[in-house]
C-alpha positions as CSV (number, residue, x, y, z in Angstrom):
1,X,12.2,-4.0,-4.4
2,X,14.3,-4.4,-1.3
3,X,13.5,-7.2,1.2
4,X,10.4,-6.2,3.0
5,X,9.5,-7.3,6.5
6,X,5.8,-7.9,5.8
7,X,6.9,-10.5,3.2
8,X,10.1,-12.0,4.7
9,X,8.5,-12.5,8.1
10,X,6.6,-15.5,6.8
11,X,9.6,-17.2,5.3
12,X,10.4,-19.4,8.3
13,X,6.8,-20.6,8.3
14,X,6.2,-21.5,4.7
15,X,7.4,-24.4,2.4
16,X,10.4,-24.0,0.2
17,X,8.5,-23.6,-3.0
18,X,6.2,-20.8,-1.7
19,X,9.2,-19.0,-0.2
20,X,11.0,-19.2,-3.6
21,X,8.1,-17.7,-5.4
22,X,7.6,-14.9,-2.9
23,X,11.3,-14.2,-2.9
24,X,11.4,-14.0,-6.8
25,X,8.3,-11.7,-6.9
26,X,9.8,-9.4,-4.2
27,X,13.2,-9.1,-5.9
28,X,11.6,-8.4,-9.3
29,X,8.9,-6.0,-8.2
30,X,9.3,-2.2,-8.2
31,X,6.7,-1.8,-5.4
32,X,3.9,-3.7,-3.7
33,X,1.4,-3.0,-6.5
34,X,3.9,-4.6,-9.0
35,X,4.6,-7.4,-6.5
36,X,0.9,-8.3,-6.5
37,X,0.8,-8.2,-10.4
38,X,3.9,-10.5,-10.6
39,X,2.5,-12.9,-8.1
40,X,-0.9,-12.9,-9.8
41,X,0.8,-13.8,-13.2
42,X,2.6,-16.7,-11.5
43,X,-0.5,-18.1,-9.9
44,X,-2.6,-17.8,-13.0
45,X,0.0,-19.4,-15.4
46,X,1.9,-21.9,-13.3
47,X,1.1,-24.9,-11.1
48,X,1.3,-23.6,-7.5
49,X,0.1,-24.8,-4.1
50,X,-2.9,-23.4,-2.1
51,X,-0.6,-21.4,0.2
52,X,1.0,-19.5,-2.7
53,X,-2.5,-18.8,-4.0
54,X,-3.5,-17.4,-0.6
55,X,-0.5,-15.0,-0.6
56,X,-1.4,-13.9,-4.1
57,X,-5.0,-13.0,-3.0
58,X,-3.6,-11.3,0.1
59,X,-1.1,-9.2,-1.9
60,X,-3.8,-7.7,-4.1
61,X,-4.9,-5.4,-1.3
62,X,-8.4,-4.8,-2.7
63,X,-7.7,-4.9,-6.4
64,X,-10.8,-6.7,-7.6
65,X,-9.4,-7.1,-11.1
66,X,-6.5,-9.1,-9.8
67,X,-8.7,-11.1,-7.5
68,X,-11.0,-11.9,-10.5
69,X,-8.0,-13.1,-12.5
70,X,-6.9,-15.5,-9.8
71,X,-10.4,-16.7,-9.2
72,X,-10.8,-17.4,-12.9
73,X,-7.6,-19.4,-13.0
74,X,-7.8,-21.4,-9.8
75,X,-10.4,-23.0,-7.6
76,X,-10.9,-21.5,-4.2
77,X,-10.0,-23.7,-1.3
78,X,-10.4,-23.8,2.5
79,X,-7.3,-21.5,2.7
80,X,-8.5,-18.9,0.3
81,X,-12.3,-18.8,0.9
82,X,-12.2,-16.5,4.0
83,X,-10.0,-13.9,2.3
84,X,-12.1,-14.0,-0.8
85,X,-15.3,-13.5,1.1
86,X,-13.8,-10.2,2.4
87,X,-13.5,-8.8,-1.1
88,X,-16.3,-10.4,-3.1
89,X,-19.4,-8.4,-2.4
90,X,-21.9,-10.9,-3.7
91,X,-20.6,-13.4,-1.2
92,X,-20.8,-10.9,1.7
93,X,-24.5,-10.1,1.0
94,X,-25.6,-13.7,1.4
95,X,-23.2,-14.6,4.3
96,X,-24.2,-15.1,7.9
97,X,-21.9,-15.0,11.0
98,X,-22.0,-18.8,11.2
99,X,-21.0,-19.1,7.6
100,X,-18.1,-16.8,8.1
101,X,-17.0,-18.6,11.2
102,X,-17.3,-22.0,9.6
103,X,-15.1,-21.0,6.7
104,X,-12.5,-19.6,9.0
105,X,-12.4,-22.8,11.0
106,X,-11.8,-24.8,7.8
107,X,-9.0,-22.3,6.9
108,X,-7.3,-22.7,10.3
109,X,-7.5,-26.5,10.0
110,X,-5.8,-26.3,6.6
111,X,-3.1,-24.0,7.8
112,X,0.4,-25.6,7.7
113,X,1.3,-24.4,11.2
114,X,0.1,-22.3,14.2
115,X,1.9,-19.1,13.1
116,X,0.1,-19.0,9.7
117,X,-3.2,-19.9,11.4
118,X,-2.7,-17.0,13.7
119,X,-2.2,-14.7,10.7
120,X,-5.2,-16.1,8.9
121,X,-7.5,-15.6,11.9
122,X,-6.5,-12.2,13.1
123,X,-6.7,-10.6,9.6
124,X,-10.1,-12.3,9.1
125,X,-11.3,-11.1,12.5
126,X,-10.7,-7.4,11.8
127,X,-12.8,-7.7,8.7
128,X,-15.8,-9.6,10.1
129,X,-16.1,-7.4,13.2
130,X,-17.3,-4.6,11.0
131,X,-19.7,-6.9,9.1
132,X,-21.4,-9.0,11.8
133,X,-22.8,-7.7,15.1
134,X,-22.6,-11.3,16.5
135,X,-18.8,-11.0,16.6
136,X,-19.1,-8.6,19.6
137,X,-20.0,-11.5,21.8
138,X,-18.4,-14.5,20.1
139,X,-14.7,-14.7,20.9
140,X,-14.1,-18.4,20.1
141,X,-10.5,-18.7,19.2
142,X,-9.6,-15.1,19.8
143,X,-8.7,-15.0,23.5
144,X,-5.9,-17.7,23.4
145,X,-4.4,-16.0,20.3
146,X,-4.4,-12.6,22.0
147,X,-2.3,-14.1,24.8
148,X,0.1,-15.8,22.3
149,X,0.6,-12.6,20.3
150,X,1.3,-10.5,23.4
151,X,3.7,-13.0,25.1
152,X,5.5,-14.8,22.3
153,X,8.2,-12.8,20.5
154,X,7.8,-15.0,17.4
155,X,4.2,-13.7,17.1
156,X,4.9,-10.0,17.7
157,X,4.4,-9.3,14.0
158,X,0.7,-9.6,14.6
159,X,0.6,-7.0,17.4
160,X,-0.3,-4.2,15.0
161,X,-3.4,-6.2,13.9
162,X,-4.3,-7.0,17.5
163,X,-4.0,-3.3,18.6
164,X,-6.0,-2.2,15.6
165,X,-8.7,-4.7,16.4
166,X,-9.0,-3.3,19.9
167,X,-8.9,0.2,18.7
168,X,-11.7,-0.5,16.2
169,X,-13.9,-1.7,19.1
170,X,-13.2,1.3,21.2
171,X,-13.9,3.6,18.3
172,X,-17.3,1.9,17.8
173,X,-17.9,2.5,21.6
174,X,-17.0,6.2,21.0
175,X,-14.0,5.9,23.3
176,X,-11.9,8.1,21.0
177,X,-8.9,9.0,23.2
178,X,-8.4,5.3,24.2
179,X,-8.7,4.2,20.6
180,X,-6.1,6.7,19.4
181,X,-3.6,5.4,21.9
182,X,-4.0,1.9,20.6
183,X,-3.6,3.1,17.0
184,X,-0.4,4.7,18.0
185,X,0.9,1.4,19.4
186,X,-0.3,-0.4,16.2
187,X,1.5,2.1,14.0
188,X,4.7,1.8,16.0
189,X,4.6,-2.0,15.7
190,X,3.7,-1.9,11.9
191,X,6.7,0.4,11.3
192,X,9.0,-1.8,13.3
193,X,8.0,-4.9,11.3
194,X,7.6,-3.1,7.9
195,X,4.0,-4.2,7.8
196,X,2.9,-1.6,5.2
197,X,-0.6,-2.9,4.8
198,X,-1.3,-2.6,8.6
199,X,0.5,0.8,8.7
200,X,-1.8,2.3,6.0
201,X,-5.0,0.9,7.5
202,X,-4.1,2.2,11.0
203,X,-3.0,5.7,9.7
204,X,-6.3,6.0,7.9
205,X,-8.4,4.9,10.9
206,X,-6.5,7.1,13.3
207,X,-6.9,10.1,11.0
208,X,-10.6,9.4,10.9
209,X,-10.8,9.8,14.7
210,X,-8.2,12.6,15.1
211,X,-9.8,14.9,12.5
212,X,-12.9,15.1,14.7
213,X,-10.8,16.7,17.5
214,X,-8.0,18.5,15.5
215,X,-8.4,18.9,11.8
216,X,-4.8,20.0,11.2
217,X,-3.4,17.0,13.1
218,X,-5.7,14.8,11.1
219,X,-4.3,16.3,7.8
220,X,-0.8,15.7,9.0
221,X,-1.6,12.0,9.5
222,X,-3.2,11.9,6.1
223,X,-0.1,13.3,4.5
224,X,1.9,10.5,5.9
225,X,-0.7,8.1,4.6
226,X,-0.4,9.6,1.1
227,X,3.4,9.5,1.2
228,X,3.6,5.8,2.2
229,X,0.8,4.9,-0.3
230,X,2.7,6.5,-3.2
231,X,6.0,5.0,-2.1
232,X,4.7,1.5,-2.2
233,X,2.0,1.8,-4.9
234,X,-0.9,1.0,-2.6
235,X,-4.0,2.3,-4.5
236,X,-6.7,1.5,-1.9
237,X,-4.9,3.7,0.6
238,X,-4.8,6.6,-1.9
239,X,-8.6,6.1,-2.3
240,X,-8.9,6.4,1.5
241,X,-6.7,9.5,1.5
242,X,-9.0,11.3,-1.0
243,X,-12.1,10.0,0.8
244,X,-10.9,11.6,4.1
245,X,-10.0,14.8,2.4
246,X,-13.4,15.0,0.8
247,X,-15.0,14.6,4.3
248,X,-12.8,17.2,5.8
249,X,-13.6,19.7,3.0
250,X,-17.3,18.9,3.5
251,X,-17.0,19.6,7.3
252,X,-15.4,22.9,6.5
253,X,-18.1,23.8,4.1
254,X,-15.8,23.7,1.1
255,X,-18.2,21.7,-0.9
256,X,-16.7,22.4,-4.4
257,X,-13.4,21.1,-3.1
258,X,-15.1,18.1,-1.6
259,X,-16.6,17.2,-5.0
260,X,-13.2,17.3,-6.5
261,X,-11.7,14.9,-3.9
262,X,-14.7,12.5,-4.4
263,X,-14.1,12.5,-8.1
264,X,-10.4,11.5,-7.5
265,X,-11.5,8.9,-5.0
266,X,-14.1,7.2,-7.3
267,X,-11.6,7.2,-10.2
268,X,-9.2,5.1,-8.1
269,X,-12.2,2.9,-7.0
270,X,-13.0,2.4,-10.7
271,X,-9.4,1.4,-11.5
272,X,-9.5,-1.2,-8.6
273,X,-12.8,-2.7,-10.0
274,X,-14.8,-1.6,-6.9
275,X,-18.6,-1.1,-7.1
276,X,-19.5,2.5,-7.7
277,X,-23.0,2.6,-6.2
278,X,-22.0,5.4,-3.8
279,X,-20.6,7.7,-6.6
280,X,-23.9,9.4,-7.7
281,X,-25.5,9.7,-4.2
282,X,-22.4,10.8,-2.4
283,X,-21.7,13.7,-4.8
284,X,-25.4,14.5,-4.9
285,X,-25.3,15.0,-1.2
286,X,-22.7,17.7,-1.6
287,X,-24.8,19.5,-4.3
288,X,-27.8,19.2,-2.0
289,X,-25.8,20.8,0.8
290,X,-25.0,23.6,-1.7
291,X,-28.7,24.0,-2.4
292,X,-28.3,22.8,-6.0
293,X,-31.2,20.3,-6.4
294,X,-31.0,20.1,-10.2
295,X,-27.4,18.9,-10.2
296,X,-28.2,16.4,-7.4
297,X,-31.0,14.9,-9.3
298,X,-28.9,14.8,-12.5
299,X,-26.1,12.9,-10.6
300,X,-28.5,10.3,-9.2
301,X,-30.2,9.8,-12.6
302,X,-27.0,9.5,-14.6
303,X,-25.5,7.0,-12.1
304,X,-28.7,5.0,-11.4
305,X,-27.3,2.0,-13.2
306,X,-24.5,1.8,-10.6
307,X,-26.9,1.7,-7.6
308,X,-27.6,-1.5,-5.6
309,X,-31.3,-0.7,-5.5
310,X,-33.7,2.2,-5.9
311,X,-34.8,1.3,-2.4
312,X,-31.6,2.5,-0.8
313,X,-32.7,5.0,1.9
314,X,-29.7,7.2,1.4
315,X,-30.6,7.6,-2.3
316,X,-34.2,8.2,-1.5
317,X,-33.1,10.9,1.0
318,X,-31.0,12.7,-1.6
319,X,-33.8,12.6,-4.1
320,X,-36.2,14.1,-1.5
321,X,-33.6,16.7,-0.5
322,X,-33.1,17.7,-4.2
323,X,-36.9,18.1,-4.5
324,X,-36.9,20.5,-1.5
325,X,-34.1,22.5,-3.0
326,X,-36.1,22.7,-6.3
327,X,-39.1,23.9,-4.4
328,X,-41.1,20.7,-5.0
329,X,-42.0,19.8,-1.4
330,X,-45.0,17.7,-2.4
331,X,-42.7,15.4,-4.5
332,X,-40.2,15.2,-1.7
333,X,-42.8,13.9,0.9
334,X,-43.4,10.3,-0.4
335,X,-39.6,9.8,-1.0
336,X,-38.7,10.8,2.6
337,X,-41.6,8.7,4.0
338,X,-40.3,5.7,2.1
339,X,-36.8,6.2,3.3
340,X,-38.0,6.7,6.9
341,X,-39.9,3.3,6.8
342,X,-36.7,1.5,5.7
343,X,-34.5,3.2,8.3
344,X,-36.9,2.3,11.0
345,X,-35.9,-1.3,10.5
346,X,-32.2,-0.6,10.8
347,X,-32.1,1.6,13.9
348,X,-29.5,3.7,12.3
349,X,-29.5,6.9,14.4
350,X,-27.4,9.0,12.1
351,X,-29.7,8.3,9.1
352,X,-32.7,9.3,11.3
353,X,-30.8,12.6,11.9
354,X,-30.6,13.1,8.2
355,X,-34.3,12.3,7.8
356,X,-35.2,14.9,10.4
357,X,-32.9,17.4,8.7
358,X,-34.7,17.0,5.4
359,X,-38.1,17.0,7.1
360,X,-37.1,20.2,8.8
361,X,-36.1,21.8,5.5
362,X,-39.5,20.7,4.0
363,X,-41.3,22.4,6.8
364,X,-39.1,25.5,6.5
365,X,-39.8,25.6,2.7
366,X,-43.6,25.6,3.6
367,X,-42.9,28.4,6.1
368,X,-44.0,26.2,9.0
369,X,-41.3,27.7,11.1
370,X,-42.3,26.4,14.5
371,X,-42.3,22.8,13.4
372,X,-39.2,23.2,11.3
373,X,-37.3,24.5,14.3
374,X,-38.5,21.6,16.4
375,X,-37.5,19.0,13.8
376,X,-34.1,20.6,13.0
377,X,-33.4,20.7,16.8
378,X,-34.0,16.9,16.9
379,X,-31.6,16.5,14.0
380,X,-29.0,18.6,15.6
381,X,-29.2,16.6,18.8
382,X,-28.4,13.4,16.9
383,X,-25.6,15.0,14.9
384,X,-23.9,16.3,18.0
385,X,-24.2,13.0,19.8
386,X,-22.5,11.3,16.8
387,X,-19.9,13.9,15.9
388,X,-21.4,14.6,12.5
389,X,-19.8,18.0,12.1
390,X,-20.9,18.7,8.5
391,X,-24.5,18.2,9.4
392,X,-24.2,20.1,12.7
393,X,-23.1,23.1,10.5
394,X,-26.2,22.8,8.3
395,X,-28.6,22.4,11.2
396,X,-27.2,25.5,12.9
397,X,-27.3,27.5,9.7
398,X,-31.0,26.7,9.0
399,X,-32.0,27.2,12.6
400,X,-30.4,30.6,12.5
401,X,-32.1,31.4,9.2
402,X,-35.5,30.5,10.7
403,X,-34.8,32.7,13.7
404,X,-34.2,35.6,11.3
405,X,-37.5,34.9,9.6
406,X,-39.5,34.9,12.9
407,X,-38.0,37.9,14.6
408,X,-40.5,40.6,15.4
409,X,-38.6,43.5,13.9
410,X,-41.0,46.1,15.3
411,X,-40.2,45.1,18.8
412,X,-36.5,44.5,18.1
413,X,-34.1,47.2,19.1
414,X,-33.0,49.1,16.0
415,X,-29.3,48.7,16.8
416,X,-29.6,44.9,17.2
417,X,-26.8,43.0,15.4
418,X,-27.8,39.5,16.5
419,X,-31.1,37.9,15.7
420,X,-31.2,35.7,18.8
421,X,-29.7,32.7,20.6
422,X,-29.2,30.6,17.4
423,X,-27.1,33.3,15.7
424,X,-25.1,33.6,18.9
425,X,-24.6,29.9,19.1
426,X,-23.5,29.7,15.4
427,X,-21.1,32.6,15.9
428,X,-19.4,30.9,18.9
429,X,-19.3,27.6,16.9
430,X,-17.6,29.2,14.0
431,X,-15.0,31.0,16.2
432,X,-14.2,27.7,18.0
433,X,-13.8,25.6,14.8
434,X,-12.0,27.8,12.2
435,X,-14.5,27.1,9.4
436,X,-14.0,29.7,6.7
437,X,-17.0,28.7,4.5
438,X,-19.3,28.4,7.5
439,X,-18.2,31.8,8.6
440,X,-19.2,33.0,5.1
441,X,-22.7,31.5,5.8
442,X,-22.8,33.3,9.1
443,X,-21.9,36.6,7.5
444,X,-24.7,36.1,4.9
445,X,-27.2,35.4,7.7
446,X,-26.1,38.6,9.4
447,X,-26.4,40.4,6.1
448,X,-29.9,39.1,5.7
449,X,-30.8,40.2,9.3
450,X,-29.4,43.7,8.7
451,X,-31.2,43.9,5.3
452,X,-34.5,43.1,7.0
453,X,-33.8,46.0,9.3
454,X,-33.2,48.3,6.3
455,X,-29.5,48.6,7.1
456,X,-28.6,48.2,3.5
457,X,-25.0,49.6,3.6
458,X,-24.0,47.3,6.5
459,X,-25.7,44.4,4.8
460,X,-23.9,45.1,1.5
461,X,-20.5,45.3,3.2
462,X,-20.9,41.7,4.5
463,X,-22.1,40.5,1.1
464,X,-19.0,41.9,-0.5
465,X,-16.8,40.1,2.1
466,X,-18.5,36.8,1.3
467,X,-18.2,37.3,-2.4
468,X,-14.5,37.6,-2.0
469,X,-14.5,34.3,-0.1
470,X,-16.7,32.7,-2.8
471,X,-14.0,33.3,-5.5
472,X,-12.0,30.5,-3.9
473,X,-12.5,27.3,-6.0
474,X,-13.6,25.4,-2.9
475,X,-16.4,27.8,-2.0
476,X,-17.8,29.0,-5.4
477,X,-21.3,27.9,-4.3
478,X,-21.5,30.8,-1.7
479,X,-22.4,33.2,-4.6
480,X,-25.6,31.2,-5.1
481,X,-26.2,31.3,-1.4
482,X,-26.1,35.1,-1.5
483,X,-29.0,35.1,-4.0
484,X,-31.0,32.6,-2.0
485,X,-30.7,34.3,1.4
486,X,-31.1,37.8,0.0
487,X,-33.1,37.6,-3.2
488,X,-33.0,41.3,-3.6
489,X,-29.3,41.1,-4.3
490,X,-28.9,40.6,-8.1
491,X,-25.4,41.9,-9.0
């Protein structure tokens, strides 16, 4: 591997032995994955100092198998404890903000010099701000470092991390445009200094924001993420790539394709030794969105041994939703009530939106259309406020379907093509967002509306159009939707 800035930048600031080992591993390695493996072998089989061990942990970039090898061979120290707490889940679960801060102070005190202390702190800070709400008001140690990084050329390597830290905060505050500008600065600095790890994280996080505004631009960013990941052998970034593609496919209503991307994503997670508790529930969500409750239940059941707890509200919601899809509303009710009680303590608005969505579907299944419409509107309001596009799609589809059910066809004009305001709103939404699968749903809803008016030929024409769309691998489920919306259609 050629000399790489993200490694060589530390050479003036480390002892001769650490520099020799890093240089040896870099020259021998084919890519950064291989660099981490070589460094891990050295640390596990030779006598090395704590700083070299720290760099070995840092180089693994989320590979829990390599982390476990190092931990099994060497005692953790003040230098390594903060970075280990970022990757060892059992430590995170029992850690408080004060614990995390205390560990970092010890690490800074043990740092050989200010430059390395700065690197330790800024990397740690990015991680803990997503873990602890207290970090939003506790800036001990951060403000003087920000000034040093911005004003001292020797510290400019850390600018990408500083810009990323600020962008993350703006993102949490939903200041999307400002966050994207900072990510651009971070990406520029990361490329200048060959900071591949920072570059990949910033590309991933920027794509996550941009795709909400412009899906095609988000996909372009993700292609760069994939290219850099494959060039340097960074598996965690490929995991992020497939996770983002899965989300985009879900937003577009291409649920079968989203399942495929999730399978790719979780296969990489397995290879990295990551916990797989999300695997069953996340893919079950997609099958619930397709209306396939049997498959959703099967996934949760077959992966139950991977779950953190049967009390996880997301899992409970998927089980409840699956029961609704199977027509077992009575079985769904205690599950959704249990999930709701847990979510009440967390104040997680998005999960409340999902609860309302499922409750609305329960009321719809019981033909309690007035309450279903009210509940689904509450869900839609939350999803729109939080940019949850995939769930906006679902809420609009079901509100439109209810509208079709409650239309007074005797009073309706015979030549009416639109059931009412919800169909109009869904139509405008589809036109604006280029969602082929959701357009398929809209056509089926129109076909159902026409069918109820005994306009069978016009209805059949729309069904044929949707069946052509459903032949795409990413939208096979639409064939099932045809039979659900218009049960009379059998062929």
